[in-house]
C-alpha positions in Angstrom: 21.8 -14.4 -13.9 22.9 -10.7 -13.4 25.8 -10.4 -11.0 26.5 -7.5 -8.6 29.6 -6.5 -10.7 27.5 -6.2 -13.8 24.9 -4.1 -12.0 27.6 -1.7 -10.8 29.1 -1.4 -14.2 25.8 -0.5 -15.9 24.4 1.6 -13.0 23.8 5.4 -13.5 25.0 7.6 -10.7 22.8 7.0 -7.8 19.6 5.1 -8.8 19.0 2.3 -6.4 16.5 0.3 -4.4 16.6 0.2 -0.6 15.0 -3.0 0.5 13.9 -3.8 4.1 12.8 -7.4 4.0 10.4 -9.3 6.2 9.6 -6.7 8.8 7.4 -7.9 11.6 5.0 -5.1 12.7 2.8 -5.5 15.8 -0.4 -3.5 16.4 -0.4 -1.4 13.2 -3.4 0.8 12.6 -5.8 -1.0 10.3 -8.5 1.8 10.2 -7.0 3.3 7.1 -9.6 6.1 6.6 -13.1 7.2 7.7 -14.6 4.8 5.2 -12.2 1.9 4.9 -10.4 -0.6 7.2 -7.9 -3.4 6.6 -4.4 -2.9 5.4 -2.9 0.4 6.5 -3.2 3.3 4.1 -0.3 3.8 1.6 0.1 7.3 3.1 1.3 5.6 6.3 4.3 4.2 4.4 5.1 7.4 2.6 5.0 9.1 6.0 7.5 6.5 7.2 9.6 7.3 4.2 9.6 11.0 5.1 10.4 10.4 8.7 13.2 8.0 7.8 14.7 10.6 5.4 14.6 13.2 8.1 16.3 11.0 10.7 19.1 10.1 8.3 19.7 13.7 7.6 21.2 15.2 4.4 24.7 14.0 5.2 23.6 10.4 4.7 23.5 10.9 0.9 20.1 9.3 0.3 17.2 10.9 -1.4 13.8 9.1 -1.3 11.3 9.2 -4.1 8.8 6.5 -3.4 7.9 3.3 -1.6 6.5 -0.1 -2.4 4.9 -2.6 0.0 4.8 -6.4 -0.1 2.5 -8.0 2.5 3.5 -11.5 3.5 1.0 -11.8 6.4 -1.9 -9.8 7.7 -3.6 -10.7 11.0 -6.3 -8.3 12.1 -7.0 -8.2 15.8 -10.8 -9.0 15.6 -13.3 -11.5 17.0 -14.2 -14.4 14.8 -17.5 -16.1 14.3 -20.4 -15.3 11.9 -20.3 -12.4 9.5 -19.7 -9.7 12.1 -16.2 -8.7 13.1 -15.4 -6.5 16.2 -12.0 -5.1 17.0 -10.2 -6.1 20.2 -10.2 -2.9 22.2 -8.4 -1.8 25.4 -9.0 1.0 28.0 -5.7 2.9 28.0 -4.2 4.9 29.4 -5.8 5.2 32.8 -7.0 8.6 34.1 -5.1 10.7 36.6 -7.2 9.3 39.4 -6.4 5.7 38.4 -9.8 4.9 36.9 -10.2 3.5 33.4 -10.9 5.8 30.5 -13.7 5.4 28.0 -12.9 3.0 25.1 -11.7 4.7 22.0 -12.1 2.4 19.0 -8.7 1.5 17.6 -8.3 -1.1 14.9 -5.0 -3.1 15.1 -3.3 -5.7 13.0 -0.1 -7.6 13.0 1.9 -7.5 9.7 4.8 -9.2 8.0 5.9 -6.8 5.2 8.8 -6.0 2.9 9.4 -2.3 2.1 11.1 -1.3 -1.1 12.2 2.4 -1.4 13.1 4.1 -4.7 16.2 6.1 -3.7 19.0 8.1 -5.2 22.6 7.8 -3.9 25.2 10.5 -3.7 28.1 10.0 -6.0 30.5 8.9 -3.2 28.3 6.1 -2.0 28.7 3.6 -4.8 31.1 1.1 -3.3 29.8 -2.2 -1.8 31.1 -1.5 1.7 29.6 2.0 1.9 26.2 0.8 0.6 26.2 -2.1 3.1 27.0 0.2 6.0 24.3 2.6 5.0 21.7 -0.1 4.6 22.6 -1.5 8.0 22.2 2.0 9.5 18.7 2.3 7.9 17.8 -1.1 9.3 18.8 -0.1 12.8 16.8 3.2 12.5 13.6 1.5 11.2 13.8 -1.1 14.1 13.2 1.8 16.5 10.5 3.6 14.5 6.7 3.2 14.1 5.2 1.8 10.9 1.6 2.7 10.5 1.5 3.2 14.3 2.8 -0.3 14.9 6.0 -1.4 16.6 8.8 -3.2 14.7 9.5 -6.5 16.4 12.5 -8.8 16.0 12.1 -12.0 14.0 10.6 -14.9 15.9 13.1 -17.6 16.9 13.0 -20.5 14.6 11.0 -18.8 11.8 14.1 -17.6 9.9 17.4 -19.4 10.3 19.2 -16.3 9.1 17.2 -13.1 9.5 17.1 -11.0 6.2 19.1 -7.8 6.3 18.5 -4.5 4.7 19.9 -4.1 1.2 20.8 -1.2 -1.0 21.0 -2.4 -4.6 22.0 -0.3 -7.6 19.7 -0.4 -10.6 21.1 -1.2 -14.1 20.8 1.5 -16.7 20.0 -0.9 -19.4 16.2 -1.6 -19.4 16.5 -5.3 -20.2 19.0 -5.8 -17.4 16.9 -3.8 -15.0 13.8 -6.0 -15.7 15.9 -9.2 -15.2 17.2 -7.9 -11.9 13.7 -6.9 -10.7 12.3 -10.3 -11.6 15.0 -11.9 -9.6 14.3 -9.7 -6.6 10.5 -10.2 -6.9 10.9 -13.9 -6.5 12.5 -13.4 -3.1 9.3 -11.6 -2.0 7.2 -14.7 -2.4 4.8 -15.7 -0.9 3.3 -12.2 -0.7 1.2 -9.7 -2.4 1.9 -6.1 -3.7 -0.6 -3.3 -3.5 -0.9 -1.5 -6.8 -3.2 1.2 -8.2 -6.3 0.4 -10.3 -7.7 3.9 -11.1 -8.6 2.6 -14.6 -11.3 0.3 -13.2 -13.2 3.3 -11.7 -13.5 4.9 -15.1 -14.5 1.6 -16.8 -17.1 0.8 -14.2 -18.5 4.4 -14.3 -19.0 4.1 -18.1 -20.9 0.8 -17.6 -23.1 2.3 -14.8 -23.9 5.4 -16.9 -25.3 3.2 -19.6 -28.1 2.2 -17.2 -28.2 5.5 -15.2 -26.8 8.7 -16.8 -26.7 10.3 -13.3 -24.3 7.7 -11.9 -21.2 9.3 -10.2 -17.7 8.2 -9.5 -18.8 7.4 -6.0 -21.4 5.0 -7.3 -18.7 3.2 -9.3 -16.3 3.1 -6.3 -19.0 1.6 -4.1 -20.0 -0.9 -6.8 -16.5 -2.2 -7.0 -16.0 -2.2 -3.3 -18.7 -4.8 -2.6 -19.9 -8.2 -3.7 -22.9 -7.7 -6.0 -25.5 -10.5 -6.3 -28.0 -10.4 -9.1 -31.2 -12.5 -9.8 -31.6 -13.9 -13.2 -34.8 -15.4 -14.6 -34.1 -18.6 -16.5 -36.5 -20.7 -18.6 -35.9 -24.4 -19.0 -37.8 -26.8 -21.3 -38.4 -30.4 -20.5 -37.1 -32.4 -23.4 -39.7 -35.2 -22.9 -42.9 -33.2 -22.3 -42.0 -29.8 -23.9 -43.2 -28.0 -20.7 -41.4 -24.7 -20.0 -40.4 -24.0 -16.4 -39.2 -20.6 -15.1 -36.7 -20.4 -12.2 -34.7 -17.6 -10.4 -30.9 -18.1 -10.2 -28.7 -15.8 -8.2 -25.4 -14.8 -9.7 -22.4 -13.0 -8.2 -20.6 -10.5 -10.4 -17.1 -11.5 -11.1 -14.3 -9.1 -10.1 -11.2 -8.5 -12.1 -8.8 -9.7 -9.4 -8.4 -9.0 -5.7 -9.8 -5.4 -5.8 -10.0 -3.3 -2.6 -11.1 0.3 -1.9 -8.1 2.3 -0.6 -7.3 5.9 0.5 -4.6 7.4 -1.7 -4.1 10.9 -0.2 -5.9 14.1 0.8 -7.7 17.0 -0.8 -7.5 20.5 0.7 -10.6 21.9 2.4 -9.1 25.3 3.4 -6.3 27.6 2.5 -2.8 27.0 3.9 -2.6 28.5 7.4 0.6 29.9 8.8 2.6 27.8 11.2 1.3 28.1 14.8 -1.9 29.9 13.8 -4.2 26.9 14.3 -4.8 25.8 17.9 -4.3 22.2 18.6 -2.2 21.4 15.6 0.2 18.5 16.1 3.2 20.5 14.9 3.2 24.2 15.4 6.4 24.7 13.3 4.9 23.9 9.9 2.0 25.3 7.9 -1.5 23.8 8.5 -4.3 22.9 6.2 -7.7 21.1 6.7 -8.1 18.2 4.4 -10.3 15.2 3.6 -9.4 11.7 2.4 -9.1 10.9 -1.3 -10.2 7.4 -2.3 -9.4 5.1 -5.2 -9.1 1.4 -6.0 -6.2 -0.9 -5.4 -5.4 -4.5 -6.3 -3.3 -7.1 -4.5 -1.1 -8.8 -7.0 1.7 -11.4 -6.7 5.1 -9.8 -7.1 6.2 -12.2 -9.9 3.4 -10.7 -12.1 5.0 -7.3 -12.1 7.3 -6.3 -15.0 9.3 -3.4 -13.6 10.1 -1.6 -10.3 7.8 1.3 -11.4 4.8 -1.1 -11.1 5.6 -1.5 -7.4 6.5 2.1 -6.3 4.0 4.6 -4.8 5.3 8.3 -5.1 3.8 11.2 -3.2 2.7 14.1 -5.4 1.4 17.6 -4.6 -0.6 20.0 -6.8 -0.5 23.4 -5.2 -3.2 24.8 -7.5 -5.8 22.3 -6.5 -4.5 21.4 -3.0 -4.3 17.7 -3.9 -1.9 15.6 -1.9 -1.9 12.2 -3.6 0.1 9.0 -3.8 0.6 7.8 -7.4 1.5 4.3 -8.7 2.3 3.7 -12.4 1.0 0.1 -12.6 -0.8 -0.7 -15.8 -2.7 -3.9 -16.2 -2.2 -6.0 -19.3 -5.0 -5.6 -21.8 -7.6 -8.4 -21.7 -7.4 -10.3 -25.0 -10.5 -10.2 -27.2 -11.9 -13.2 -28.9 
């Protein structure tokens, strides 16, 4: 087992993981985009990362590069019964005259999550005591912040005998030692599931669809992987005694390569970048403004112990000024399927 002393000895200046374990979030926004609902968008967590970095300030000595999410519990606030689900909605706030306002649809969910941030430390923050104090400060800040619009709640009494605390762990420089340390950490996140990117499945499914229809688009592939597809197969059976052939129709459900979900991964620009304060109704009049639309891809929920390295876990925000693309990127690569 890798010890803390060994990790410090091998660590390059600054590379570390900031771990916020077992956060209980109440009433998080589970309408993740105009076309999807369920677990909050990964952009909600990169937004939390940016807000946290701003609250800490430059003097804290932390620079954030990406965030990974481990979900331990997801409880959508919906009605149950049959195939139809409806969100629990409230009329709030009341109007100025005291009457109730019209209902605005809001999807909410309760979450238990672990957040893992890819960070870099300043050179003077490598001692155990300094890292412990900084991690505790981050934990206190996050306890008063919103995560995907939800409130961070204290642990329930009796659920955890000793509540988990925020950790700031240095990463070994040696690749083998880093993999061993990550495997040890990932076992602490069980039971749970990690959201990773599966962009590769879109291209694979698009090639399959174009064999049947050359006009198939990426949207067709995305929709095909976002649903359960049932197909009818005609089968012929022969009676061994009489030799009589009988035809029947059998319905088959296409197998999916894991727990695949449609997810929003960022935004694409619809307009040029407007000067700060030039667009009426903008939320922040001190920063430039741009009209955008959601960018979609595919994700997969996978157990943490199946990941090989911290890069498989982390989502990093990227910006291409030439195309106006604001996208979260994850470097997970699925193991190739063995051929017989």
